[in-house]
N, C-alpha and C positions, 0 to 999 in steps of 0.2 A: 590565505589559508579557509578551509573547509567550516561551517559552522556546528559548533559545536554545540549536541544534542544532548541536553541533560532533561527537559520536560517534553512530554510529548502528547498531544489531545488527539483519543480518536472523536470519528465522528459516525455517530451506525452504530446499532447495537445491537443488530439483529444476527445470526450465526457468525458470521466476521471479524466483527469489533469486537466482543469481550474475548476472542480466542490471543486476538495482536495483544489489547491490551494489557491480560495476564502475562505475555511473555515479556511487553517491554517492561513490567512491573519484577517480573523476575529477572530478567539484567540486570535492573537498579537505578532502571528512570522512575520520576517522578511523573503521572498518568493518569489524565481526567479524563472523563468520555461524555459525551452529549450526545443525542439525538434533537430532534426538533420540536418537542414536546418538555416538561420542564422536571429539571432533577428527581423530582420525589418522582413522579414517573418511573426511576430507574433506582430507585434506591434501595428494594428489594430484591434486584437482579443481582445491582455492586455488589449487594454486602454477601449474598449466595453464592456470585458463580466468579466474582472478581476479586476479595476480597482487597481492599489496599486501595484499588482503583476511587476516584473521587468522581460522583455524578454531578455535572455543573451544567451550565445554560450554556448555548455553545457561546457567544460572543466572547465570555468569562476562560471559556476551555483554552480558544483561542488566543485569546489576546496575551495569554504568560506562554503559550506552548512556542517551544525552537522547531518543533516540527509537527505539523497534524498530516494524519491519516483519514482519509475517506473511503470511509468502506459503508458507504448509505449507498442503495436501491441504486441504480445506474438511473433509471428512468424518475427520477428526483433531483439530479443534477441542473435542471433548469429551474427549479426554482432555490436553487443556493445562491442566495443576495453575494455576487464576484466580492464586493468589500471587505466583507468579513474575515478571504481570508486572503488582504492586499498585502502584501511584504513577507509573507509564507513563505516555507519550502512544506506542499503539496507531494503527499504520497500517494498517486492516482492506485488505491487496492484494489478498482471496482473494477466489472468484466462487461461486457455488451453482447450477449449471448442471444439474439434473436429467437429460436427456436423455444427458450426458455420465460426470456424477459416479454414476449412481446416487440413491436417493431417503436423503436423510441426515434421521431424522424430531426432528432439533431446526430445522430451516430450512422442512420440507414444509408445504404450504400455511395459511402465515405472514402473517398482515395486516401486516407489517413488513419492513420492507427487511432485508436479511442482515446488514447492520452495524450497525443496532437490534438485535439478536439475539445479534452479538457483543457487544454491551456490553454487553446485560443478562449475559450469561454472566463478563466482564471486568467486573464492581463497582465494583469499585474503580482501575480506570485508565483513562483518558479517550480513545477510542475513534477516530480521523477516518478515514473511506471515501478512499482515492485509488492510482491506481496501479495500478487493478485492470482501468482501460477500456482499454488498448491491447495489442496483441497482444505480447507477448515476442519475436519476431521481428521487430519495426518499432519497440519502442521506444527499442533507441538507434540507429538512424540515424533517429529524425526529431526527433531536440533538432536546434536553433538558437542560436545564439547571440540574445540581449538586443537588440532592437529590430530583430529582421528581420523583411521583409514578410511570409514567410511560416512566420514558429513558431508551431509544433503547441499546444495548449491539452490541460490535464490537470484535468478535475475534481475538487476538495476538497468533501467534505460534511462537517459536523460543527455537534452542540449550543454546543461551547465555540469562540467564535470565536477567542480568543487560541492555543489550539490549533489549529486552519485556517490560524489566517495563519503561525502555527511552519512547521508542513507546504506550504505555501503558496511560503516562503522555501527551504524547500529543492524544492521544485518548481520556481520559477525557476531555483535554481543551478546544476541537472542537466540543465539546455535546456530547459523548458518558460514556457508560462501557465497560472497556476495561475487557473482558474474556478471560485470559491467558491458553493456551493449553497444556503447557509444552515441548512441541519440535517441530522441525522444518517440523516431520512426524506427526504429527495431526494436520497440518494446511491441509492435505487433507481435514479435517471438511468443511473446508471455501470453500472449488474448487464447482466449476460444480457438478450437481447428491450429494454432500455432505449435511446431514441435516438440516443445516441453511443457505445455500445459497438461494438469492435471496431475505431470508425475513427479516424482520422487527422489529425484538423480542425486548419483557424487556429482563434483565440479566435472573430472573425467568424460562419466557417461554426459551430461550436461551440454557439456560442450564441442562432443562426437554429433549429441542430436540435430545442434544446430550450425554445423560446420560450411555445411551446404547448403541453407537457406541464404536464397537470396534477398533485403531487404534492403530500401530506398533509405540512401540518408540524407 
C-alpha cells in the first residue's frame, strides 16, 4: 500500500516553498514549513503569505511529516544532514541550473539526473522528483478541478512505485494530473533543458512532449 500522506513538511521558504505550502494547505493537508533558521524568523512571512501553515524547527517539521518537500537552494544540499530525513518520503522540488546558480561540485558534469544524486546523498530516504517543472509564478494559477478538459500535468519520477503513487496522489489533490515517468533517472525530463521544464501543459501535451525523449532508466 502506498504511504497515506496527511502531514507535509516543506523545507525552504524562498520562492517555491511558500507556494507549495499554500497549495498543500488548500488541498486539506496539515503543513509545516522550515528553513535553516528559527521558526520565529518565519512567523511574519507565514502569517502574511501562507496563513495556516506552521513555522517550525526543521527537525520538528520533519519528525511528524509523512512527506517532506525539498525546496531549498540546491547548493545548500551538502549542508543538509542526511540522517534528518532518514526513513522519509522526500520530494525533490529542486533544480540544478548552473548558468543561474553557479557550479555546485556535487552536481557538475554528472552522468546522472540531479535527483539520483540527491538520492545518493539521502541514502536512507526515498526520493521522488516532482513539483520542480512549473515555475512558481504559474503553479497556483495552473490548478484545475479533476476532470477539467484543460487540467494540467506535473511529472512524477521515482524508482519506488509506491512512493511515486503517494506523491501522485498529492499532485492530484492539489489540482494537477500526475504523469508517472517510471524511474528517478527519467526525472531528467523535468530538469532545466528537458522537454517540459518551465511549461504548463495538459496531460496530452505533456505526453506528446516527452514521447520521443530518450532517457536512461
